[in-house]
C-alpha positions, 0 to 999 in steps of 0.5 A: 499499499505504501508504494501505491500512495507514493506513486500518487504523491505530487509534489514528492520525490525521492525517500526523505519524506518516507517517515511523514508519509507514513505517518500521514497514511496512518492519520488519514486511515484514523480520520477515515475510521474514527470520525465516520462509520467507514470500515476499511477493506483490510488493515493498515501496518507500515513501519520503518526499520530503524536499522535498515531504513527499509519500509515494512509494509504488511498492510491488507488494504488494496482497494483502489478508492481507498488508496486514492483517497489517502493519496489525495490526504498525504497530498494536502498534508504534506508540505504547503501544496498551492492547491489545498483548498481543492485537495481538502475539498477532494478528500471531503468528497471521497469520504463522503462517497465512502461513508456513503457505500456499503462497500466501506460500511461493513455491509453485507454484500460489499457493493453499493 
C-alpha cells in the first residue's frame, strides 16, 4: 500500500519524506475510521525498520478508491501545496462517498 500511495503523491520525490508519508497514511486511516462509520477493507500496517531504513508494509488494503483517498490526504497534508483547498474538497468528497457506500460501511454484500 505504501508504494501505491507514494506513486500518487504529486510533490514528493525520493525517500526523504518516507517517515512523513507513513505518518500521514496512518493519520488518514484514523480520520476515516474514527470520525465516520467507515470500515476500511483490510488493515494498514506500515513501519520503517530503524536499523536498515527499509519500509515494512504488511498492509492488506488494496482497494484503489481507498488508496487514492489516502493519497489525496497525503498530498494536502505534506508540505504547503498551492491547491490545498481543492485537495481538501476532493478528500471530503471521497470520504463522503465512502460513508455512503456499503462497501466501506461493513455492508453484507460489499456493493454500493
